[in-house]
N, C-alpha and C positions, 0 to 999 in steps of 0.2 A: 402026201399030196398037200402042198401048202398053197393057199390062195391069197398070199399077202403081197402088198406093194409097199415100197418105201415112200414116205412123204418127203418133200423137199425141205421141211422145216428142221428136223433133227434126227431123221432116221427111224422114227417110231412107226411101227406098222399100225395102220388104222383100217378097220373094216366096218362099214355101216351095213347092218342087216335090217332090211325093211320088210315088215310083215303087218298083217292086220290093217287097221284103218290108215296107217301111214303109207300104204302102197300107192296111194294117189299121187304122192310127191314124185313118183318115178314114171308117171304116165306122160304121154306126148303133150297133153294139154296142161301140164303142171305149171302152176304159177312160180314155182321155185326151180324150174328146169335149168335156168342159167346158173343157179347156185350149185346144182348137182353137177353140171358140166365143169364148173370151176374146181370143185372138189376132185373130180376125176382127173382133171389136168394136173393137179398137184400130187397125184399118186394115191389118193384115197380110194380104197376098194369099196364099191357099193354094190350090194347084191339084193335081189328081189326074191321073196319066198314064192315058189311056184304053187304051193298049197293055197296060199291066199289068192294068187292070180287065178287059179282054177275055180275057186269058190266064187270069185267075182266075174268069171267068164272073160278074163283078160288073156291075151296072147302076147308073145314077145313083140309082135308087130305093133301093139298098143303102147309099148314102153319106149323110154328114151334110149338113144344109142349109147353104147359104151358101158352099160351096167352089166353085172354078172347075174347069174341065177343059181339058186340052191333049191333042192327039192323041198326042204322044210326049214324055215327060219329058226325055229326053236332048237332043232337039232344042230344047226350051224353054230348057234350061240353056245350050246353045250360043248361042241367040239373045240371051239376057240377057247373057252374057259379051261378046258382040260389041257390045252397047249400053253396056257399061261396068260392068255389075254385077260384084261379087266373088262367087265361088263358094266358099261355106263349107260343108264337109261334116263332119257329126259323126263 
């Protein structure tokens, strides 16, 4: 089960896994919501950690359209690294 998308730049698969304090960037009131939408339009996969959402009492209705969801962000990162993805943390 692969959850990858091709970007329009060079065919590189990019997935952004958002968890912890960063989850606010995916909320409906996010100041960077337009940048998230732009990234999605370019084929970047953006997923929210449902564990973080649950802890903050957020539902999918509270989140931006077009994003994906994973049960646990850390597990998603581990899966992707096993598949050969590079983990780049800001």
